[in-house]
MDAnalysis code that builds the backbone (N, CA, C; Angstrom):
import MDAnalysis as mda
import numpy as np

u = mda.Universe.empty(471, n_residues=157, atom_resindex=np.repeat(np.arange(157), 3), trajectory=True)
u.add_TopologyAttr("name", ["N", "CA", "C"] * 157)
u.add_TopologyAttr("resid", np.arange(1, 158))
u.add_TopologyAttr("resname", ["MET", "GLY", "TYR", "PHE", "ARG", "GLY", "MET", "VAL", "THR", "GLY", "LEU", "MET", "LEU", "GLY", "ALA", "ALA", "GLY", "ALA", "LEU", "LEU", "MET", "ALA", "PRO", "LYS", "ARG", "GLY", "ALA", "GLU", "MET", "ARG", "ARG", "ASP", "LEU", "SER", "ASP", "LYS", "ALA", "ASP", "LYS", "LEU", "LYS", "GLY", "ARG", "VAL", "LYS", "GLY", "THR", "ALA", "GLY", "ASP", "ILE", "ALA", "VAL", "THR", "ALA", "ALA", "ASP", "THR", "VAL", "ALA", "VAL", "THR", "ILE", "ASP", "ASP", "LYS", "ALA", "HIS", "ALA", "LEU", "ALA", "ASP", "THR", "ALA", "HIS", "THR", "LEU", "ALA", "ASP", "THR", "VAL", "THR", "GLU", "LYS", "VAL", "TYR", "GLY", "VAL", "ALA", "ASN", "SER", "ALA", "HIS", "ALA", "LEU", "ALA", "ASP", "THR", "ALA", "GLY", "ALA", "ALA", "ALA", "HIS", "ASP", "VAL", "ALA", "ASP", "ASN", "VAL", "ASP", "ASP", "VAL", "ALA", "ASP", "ASP", "ALA", "ALA", "SER", "SER", "VAL", "GLY", "ASP", "MET", "ARG", "ASP", "ASP", "ALA", "ALA", "ASP", "ALA", "LEU", "ASP", "ASP", "THR", "ALA", "ASP", "PHE", "ALA", "GLY", "ASP", "VAL", "LYS", "ASP", "GLU", "ALA", "LYS", "ASP", "LYS", "ALA", "HIS", "ASP", "VAL", "VAL", "ASP", "SER", "VAL"])
u.atoms.positions = np.array([
    [101.378, -67.658, 107.275],
    [100.382, -67.955, 107.819],
    [99.343, -68.948, 106.735],
    [98.950, -68.248, 105.450],
    [98.440, -68.822, 104.711],
    [98.731, -69.973, 104.258],
    [100.527, -69.691, 103.929],
    [101.150, -70.948, 103.225],
    [101.056, -72.616, 104.195],
    [101.489, -71.804, 105.326],
    [101.591, -73.184, 106.271],
    [99.638, -73.197, 106.324],
    [98.935, -73.386, 106.334],
    [97.378, -73.015, 106.295],
    [97.273, -74.147, 105.163],
    [97.593, -73.632, 103.771],
    [97.407, -74.190, 102.558],
    [98.193, -75.185, 102.540],
    [99.575, -75.758, 103.035],
    [99.992, -76.939, 102.971],
    [100.088, -78.233, 104.209],
    [98.884, -77.627, 105.151],
    [97.950, -78.598, 105.891],
    [96.912, -79.306, 105.099],
    [96.205, -78.362, 104.642],
    [95.416, -78.912, 103.609],
    [95.645, -79.490, 102.920],
    [96.191, -79.094, 102.023],
    [97.198, -79.910, 100.895],
    [97.229, -81.633, 102.230],
    [98.489, -82.162, 102.762],
    [98.785, -82.831, 103.439],
    [97.134, -83.975, 103.878],
    [96.232, -83.042, 104.477],
    [95.420, -83.706, 104.779],
    [94.061, -84.165, 103.382],
    [94.208, -83.502, 102.729],
    [93.485, -83.737, 101.388],
    [94.510, -84.676, 100.651],
    [95.526, -84.793, 100.448],
    [96.128, -85.918, 99.735],
    [96.456, -87.093, 100.926],
    [96.437, -87.393, 102.052],
    [95.746, -88.350, 103.203],
    [95.169, -88.834, 103.410],
    [93.720, -88.170, 102.912],
    [92.577, -88.743, 102.185],
    [92.422, -89.296, 101.544],
    [93.055, -88.886, 100.361],
    [92.676, -89.782, 99.006],
    [93.373, -90.985, 98.842],
    [94.588, -90.620, 99.529],
    [95.486, -92.025, 99.509],
    [94.677, -93.039, 100.290],
    [93.902, -92.773, 101.303],
    [93.459, -93.737, 102.425],
    [92.448, -94.245, 101.681],
    [90.967, -93.345, 100.415],
    [90.069, -93.710, 99.942],
    [90.189, -94.131, 98.708],
    [91.830, -94.472, 98.455],
    [92.047, -95.236, 97.222],
    [91.956, -96.624, 97.839],
    [92.946, -96.929, 98.746],
    [93.176, -98.140, 99.418],
    [92.071, -99.007, 99.610],
    [92.087, -100.128, 99.030],
    [91.627, -101.525, 99.174],
    [90.899, -101.699, 100.655],
    [90.354, -100.451, 101.315],
    [90.009, -101.323, 102.450],
    [88.458, -101.142, 102.985],
    [87.800, -101.924, 103.428],
    [86.453, -101.758, 104.082],
    [85.943, -100.391, 104.366],
    [84.827, -99.704, 104.944],
    [84.261, -98.231, 105.511],
    [84.966, -98.416, 106.686],
    [84.223, -99.211, 107.563],
    [84.538, -99.058, 108.847],
    [86.395, -99.050, 109.147],
    [87.254, -99.770, 108.461],
    [88.900, -99.546, 108.395],
    [89.070, -98.594, 108.325],
    [88.855, -97.862, 106.927],
    [89.010, -96.854, 106.470],
    [88.253, -95.689, 106.962],
    [87.722, -95.192, 108.349],
    [87.131, -94.871, 109.083],
    [87.929, -94.233, 110.099],
    [88.443, -95.469, 110.621],
    [89.026, -95.613, 111.561],
    [90.263, -95.358, 111.023],
    [90.902, -95.650, 110.446],
    [92.115, -95.351, 110.101],
    [92.247, -93.400, 109.193],
    [91.081, -92.710, 108.627],
    [91.670, -91.382, 108.874],
    [91.144, -90.909, 109.295],
    [90.486, -91.277, 111.469],
    [90.044, -90.902, 112.653],
    [91.772, -90.774, 112.884],
    [92.364, -92.007, 113.405],
    [93.379, -91.955, 113.665],
    [95.076, -91.141, 112.988],
    [94.938, -90.981, 111.460],
    [95.526, -89.304, 110.796],
    [95.172, -88.460, 110.853],
    [93.919, -88.312, 111.632],
    [93.537, -87.018, 111.444],
    [93.844, -86.827, 112.891],
    [93.548, -87.779, 113.933],
    [94.198, -87.156, 115.617],
    [95.797, -86.736, 115.349],
    [96.528, -87.835, 114.960],
    [97.868, -87.601, 115.112],
    [98.771, -86.450, 114.169],
    [97.703, -85.441, 112.783],
    [97.664, -84.577, 112.609],
    [97.556, -83.498, 113.233],
    [96.083, -83.539, 114.198],
    [95.966, -82.276, 115.075],
    [96.695, -82.313, 116.535],
    [96.905, -83.319, 116.532],
    [98.700, -83.680, 117.889],
    [99.599, -82.711, 117.021],
    [100.054, -83.064, 116.024],
    [101.646, -82.216, 115.099],
    [101.051, -81.087, 115.344],
    [100.249, -80.480, 114.398],
    [99.779, -78.760, 114.171],
    [99.774, -78.718, 115.577],
    [99.377, -78.693, 116.825],
    [98.581, -79.015, 118.125],
    [100.396, -78.336, 118.310],
    [101.209, -79.264, 118.323],
    [102.469, -79.046, 118.936],
    [103.097, -77.749, 118.426],
    [103.076, -78.010, 116.717],
    [104.102, -76.997, 116.099],
    [103.158, -75.887, 116.919],
    [102.279, -75.231, 117.117],
    [101.381, -73.938, 117.595],
    [102.476, -73.874, 118.675],
    [101.820, -74.735, 119.414],
    [102.624, -74.130, 120.704],
    [104.123, -73.936, 120.926],
    [104.750, -74.605, 120.236],
    [106.195, -74.229, 119.956],
    [106.492, -72.939, 119.614],
    [106.006, -72.653, 118.403],
    [106.023, -71.378, 117.776],
    [105.552, -70.073, 118.314],
    [104.195, -70.608, 119.401],
    [103.932, -69.623, 120.474],
    [105.147, -69.103, 121.546],
    [105.085, -70.495, 122.328],
    [106.531, -70.353, 123.377],
    [107.664, -69.693, 122.613],
    [107.987, -69.937, 121.309],
    [109.504, -68.923, 120.759],
    [109.498, -67.751, 120.912],
    [107.664, -67.410, 120.435],
    [107.904, -66.234, 120.211],
    [107.572, -65.014, 121.720],
    [107.179, -65.587, 122.397],
    [106.950, -65.507, 123.905],
    [108.528, -65.115, 124.322],
    [109.314, -66.153, 124.494],
    [110.463, -66.188, 124.827],
    [111.399, -64.655, 124.016],
    [111.016, -64.945, 122.572],
    [111.951, -64.027, 122.049],
    [111.724, -62.242, 122.154],
    [110.248, -62.245, 122.367],
    [109.901, -61.341, 123.105],
    [110.072, -60.614, 124.385],
    [109.884, -61.465, 125.343],
    [110.693, -61.085, 127.011],
    [112.289, -61.590, 126.681],
    [112.937, -61.869, 125.967],
    [114.287, -61.441, 125.903],
    [114.975, -60.190, 125.597],
    [113.417, -59.932, 124.492],
    [113.733, -58.605, 123.620],
    [113.965, -57.713, 124.658],
    [112.433, -57.533, 125.912],
    [112.502, -56.498, 125.944],
    [113.160, -56.176, 127.273],
    [113.661, -56.967, 127.937],
    [114.748, -57.582, 129.353],
    [115.928, -57.223, 128.625],
    [116.316, -57.367, 127.283],
    [117.854, -56.291, 126.944],
    [117.111, -55.092, 127.061],
    [116.464, -54.456, 126.579],
    [116.289, -53.504, 126.391],
    [115.919, -52.183, 127.689],
    [115.111, -53.090, 128.971],
    [115.483, -52.994, 129.848],
    [117.022, -52.178, 130.939],
    [117.472, -53.629, 130.051],
    [118.440, -52.975, 130.978],
    [119.493, -52.458, 130.701],
    [119.595, -52.334, 129.022],
    [120.575, -50.800, 128.030],
    [119.814, -49.693, 128.883],
    [118.603, -49.807, 128.744],
    [117.930, -48.170, 129.510],
    [118.480, -47.822, 130.845],
    [118.787, -48.895, 132.160],
    [118.709, -48.406, 133.014],
    [120.449, -48.232, 133.271],
    [121.108, -49.340, 132.111],
    [122.493, -48.978, 132.260],
    [122.587, -47.816, 131.898],
    [122.051, -47.051, 130.879],
    [122.170, -45.592, 130.306],
    [121.852, -44.623, 131.487],
    [120.790, -44.667, 132.029],
    [120.432, -43.725, 133.397],
    [121.231, -43.758, 134.496],
    [122.207, -45.025, 134.495],
    [123.152, -45.044, 135.455],
    [124.233, -44.571, 135.525],
    [124.708, -44.378, 133.717],
    [125.719, -43.706, 133.127],
    [125.631, -42.150, 133.669],
    [124.586, -41.929, 132.936],
    [124.181, -40.582, 133.175],
    [124.041, -39.874, 134.626],
    [123.688, -41.099, 135.446],
    [123.676, -40.446, 136.966],
    [124.741, -40.245, 136.986],
    [125.653, -41.313, 137.159],
    [127.432, -41.229, 137.597],
    [128.104, -39.812, 137.103],
    [127.834, -39.192, 134.941],
    [128.779, -38.379, 134.885],
    [128.008, -36.874, 135.935],
    [126.541, -37.104, 135.687],
    [126.548, -36.084, 136.140],
    [126.723, -36.018, 137.932],
    [126.971, -36.929, 138.438],
    [127.179, -36.583, 139.997],
    [128.990, -35.938, 139.872],
    [129.510, -36.745, 139.011],
    [130.798, -36.172, 138.802],
    [131.360, -34.807, 138.296],
    [130.474, -34.359, 137.148],
    [130.483, -32.792, 137.231],
    [130.506, -32.076, 138.045],
    [129.037, -32.224, 139.347],
    [128.788, -31.777, 140.396],
    [129.935, -31.576, 140.948],
    [130.785, -32.553, 141.645],
    [131.197, -32.932, 142.467],
    [132.870, -31.901, 142.126],
    [133.338, -32.287, 140.656],
    [134.422, -31.048, 139.951],
    [133.723, -29.353, 140.389],
    [132.797, -29.503, 140.179],
    [132.328, -27.781, 140.281],
    [132.353, -27.877, 141.672],
    [131.474, -28.302, 142.864],
    [132.719, -28.580, 143.644],
    [133.598, -28.451, 144.323],
    [134.323, -28.861, 144.305],
    [135.915, -29.331, 144.244],
    [136.243, -27.817, 144.182],
    [136.174, -27.504, 142.779],
    [136.692, -26.385, 142.135],
    [136.047, -25.018, 143.326],
    [135.267, -25.220, 143.801],
    [134.509, -24.072, 144.532],
    [135.226, -23.993, 145.220],
    [135.531, -25.223, 146.404],
    [135.944, -25.098, 147.608],
    [137.519, -24.545, 147.372],
    [138.000, -25.102, 146.276],
    [139.376, -24.512, 146.605],
    [139.470, -23.268, 145.969],
    [138.325, -22.304, 145.176],
    [138.439, -21.150, 145.131],
    [138.452, -20.525, 146.262],
    [137.465, -21.018, 146.954],
    [137.110, -20.102, 148.509],
    [138.339, -19.948, 149.134],
    [139.188, -21.394, 149.579],
    [140.235, -21.810, 150.173],
    [141.607, -20.507, 149.793],
    [141.705, -19.886, 148.219],
    [142.417, -19.325, 147.980],
    [142.104, -17.458, 147.906],
    [140.782, -17.300, 148.265],
    [139.986, -16.377, 147.942],
    [140.716, -15.224, 149.565],
    [141.232, -16.645, 150.679],
    [140.978, -15.410, 151.942],
    [140.218, -14.963, 152.617],
    [140.912, -14.567, 154.061],
    [139.598, -13.638, 154.794],
    [138.638, -12.860, 154.247],
    [138.976, -12.227, 152.735],
    [138.213, -11.422, 152.269],
    [137.028, -11.752, 151.968],
    [137.049, -12.916, 151.479],
    [136.052, -13.832, 150.877],
    [135.654, -14.438, 151.843],
    [135.492, -14.712, 153.214],
    [134.798, -15.711, 154.134],
    [134.104, -16.249, 153.426],
    [132.582, -14.687, 153.253],
    [131.236, -15.103, 153.740],
    [130.985, -15.404, 152.159],
    [131.850, -15.078, 151.224],
    [131.535, -15.834, 149.385],
    [131.771, -17.224, 149.841],
    [132.956, -18.171, 150.285],
    [133.305, -19.495, 150.366],
    [132.278, -20.160, 151.379],
    [131.411, -19.004, 152.600],
    [130.366, -19.911, 153.219],
    [129.192, -20.310, 151.843],
    [129.104, -19.392, 151.715],
    [127.962, -19.321, 150.090],
    [127.995, -20.279, 149.403],
    [129.044, -20.506, 148.672],
    [129.768, -21.445, 147.412],
    [129.329, -22.893, 148.283],
    [130.063, -23.563, 149.584],
    [129.716, -24.420, 150.212],
    [128.602, -24.992, 150.621],
    [127.613, -23.844, 150.988],
    [126.213, -24.157, 150.569],
    [125.573, -24.463, 149.580],
    [126.154, -24.042, 147.925],
    [125.227, -23.878, 147.051],
    [126.372, -25.274, 146.717],
    [127.086, -25.746, 146.991],
    [127.966, -27.609, 146.665],
    [126.707, -28.424, 146.799],
    [126.722, -27.908, 148.441],
    [126.310, -29.149, 149.632],
    [124.832, -29.714, 148.594],
    [124.201, -28.087, 148.528],
    [122.916, -28.576, 148.029],
    [122.841, -29.112, 146.709],
    [123.838, -28.526, 145.484],
    [124.029, -29.501, 144.330],
    [124.369, -30.804, 144.207],
    [125.014, -31.484, 145.696],
    [125.249, -32.724, 146.284],
    [124.468, -33.237, 146.400],
    [123.389, -32.583, 147.239],
    [122.264, -33.129, 147.374],
    [121.010, -33.425, 146.225],
    [120.893, -32.270, 145.615],
    [120.111, -32.442, 144.424],
    [120.451, -33.813, 144.161],
    [121.890, -33.785, 143.242],
    [122.079, -34.818, 142.691],
    [121.915, -35.927, 143.394],
    [122.267, -36.026, 145.124],
    [121.793, -37.365, 145.037],
    [120.586, -37.980, 144.663],
    [119.525, -36.923, 144.842],
    [118.033, -37.262, 145.202],
    [118.042, -37.620, 143.327],
    [118.553, -36.975, 142.483],
    [118.422, -37.439, 141.474],
    [118.956, -38.750, 141.006],
    [120.052, -39.149, 141.599],
    [120.247, -40.575, 141.419],
    [119.556, -41.343, 142.271],
    [118.614, -41.082, 143.025],
    [117.387, -41.876, 144.296],
    [116.371, -42.067, 142.364],
    [116.101, -41.109, 142.371],
    [115.283, -40.550, 141.311],
    [115.274, -41.603, 140.001],
    [116.402, -41.818, 139.834],
    [116.997, -42.118, 138.476],
    [116.853, -43.922, 138.889],
    [117.607, -44.203, 140.039],
    [117.224, -45.598, 140.388],
    [116.100, -45.970, 140.956],
    [115.093, -45.491, 141.459],
    [113.534, -45.538, 141.397],
    [113.358, -46.211, 139.676],
    [113.164, -45.381, 139.198],
    [113.100, -45.526, 137.625],
    [113.305, -46.168, 137.092],
    [114.609, -46.928, 137.540],
    [115.495, -48.341, 136.238],
    [114.763, -49.493, 137.424],
    [114.161, -49.446, 138.393],
    [113.244, -50.649, 139.229],
    [112.309, -50.208, 138.694],
    [111.544, -49.429, 138.573],
    [109.727, -49.299, 137.887],
    [110.074, -50.197, 136.272],
    [111.175, -49.646, 135.573],
    [111.430, -50.271, 134.373],
    [112.063, -51.984, 134.303],
    [112.332, -51.839, 135.372],
    [112.205, -53.492, 135.525],
    [111.564, -54.100, 135.663],
    [110.872, -53.805, 136.970],
    [109.618, -54.275, 137.010],
    [108.678, -54.104, 135.593],
    [108.137, -53.282, 134.766],
    [108.136, -53.200, 134.384],
    [107.722, -54.342, 132.752],
    [108.634, -54.892, 132.632],
    [109.632, -55.259, 132.038],
    [109.515, -56.648, 132.336],
    [109.580, -57.161, 133.543],
    [109.072, -58.282, 134.126],
    [107.528, -58.769, 133.388],
    [106.719, -57.416, 134.228],
    [105.508, -57.700, 133.992],
    [104.876, -57.755, 132.432],
    [106.118, -57.180, 131.464],
    [104.949, -57.178, 130.261],
    [105.898, -59.182, 129.699],
    [106.679, -59.195, 130.055],
    [107.705, -60.779, 129.832],
    [106.638, -61.958, 130.273],
    [106.202, -61.583, 131.738],
    [105.326, -62.461, 132.492],
    [103.761, -62.448, 131.382],
    [103.488, -61.738, 131.298],
    [102.077, -61.087, 130.362],
    [102.559, -61.930, 129.434],
    [103.907, -61.978, 127.965],
    [103.648, -62.528, 127.063],
    [103.546, -63.750, 126.890],
    [104.400, -64.307, 128.295],
    [104.188, -65.686, 128.416],
    [103.013, -66.151, 129.004],
    [102.218, -65.171, 129.275],
    [100.691, -66.129, 130.204],
    [100.294, -65.994, 128.714],
    [100.320, -64.622, 127.660],
    [99.821, -65.242, 126.454],
    [99.791, -66.108, 125.293],
    [100.761, -66.596, 125.378],
    [101.845, -67.617, 124.446],
    [101.086, -68.869, 125.009],
    [101.075, -68.782, 126.463],
    [99.816, -70.628, 126.631],
    [99.122, -70.082, 126.603],
    [97.978, -68.680, 126.582],
    [96.662, -69.179, 126.123],
    [96.456, -69.469, 124.911],
    [97.500, -68.920, 123.816],
    [97.373, -69.473, 121.886],
    [97.962, -70.571, 122.376],
    [98.790, -71.496, 123.362],
    [98.811, -73.280, 123.096],
    [97.771, -73.807, 123.563],
    [97.108, -73.166, 124.793],
    [95.988, -74.011, 125.163],
    [94.607, -73.484, 124.714],
    [94.842, -72.628, 123.827],
    [93.569, -72.767, 122.690],
    [93.435, -73.549, 121.578],
    [94.816, -73.549, 120.992],
    [95.261, -74.844, 119.900],
    [94.772, -75.798, 120.522],
])
């Protein structure tokens, strides 16, 4: 930022010096200086606005990318847990079927546990989906806030 400020100051001093050295009347020189200063101010304001918008967009895209990556990870984890629980439940059902009549009570209990586990997995999956939605909403809010801040910066310049 110091380099940019020094460059702008140097340009302004150089332009003012060039205008002062030119053989013009005072009023004409002041008008030229004023016109040049207004043009420079507009260019600096435009450049600062462009930089602020670019920075806000970059931050928003990064936040959005990270939110999607987190959501993908949550979905993958939920799917993996679901597959493992269903695999265990299927194994439990197979074991209960081969145990026969002597293990009928045990098979009923295993079915109950499998159903509870499957229900818990469904609840966990719903919780993960809710967390994903909350994360996406938060990312959108941060993105909007970043854009608002960038516009505030642009407006203040």
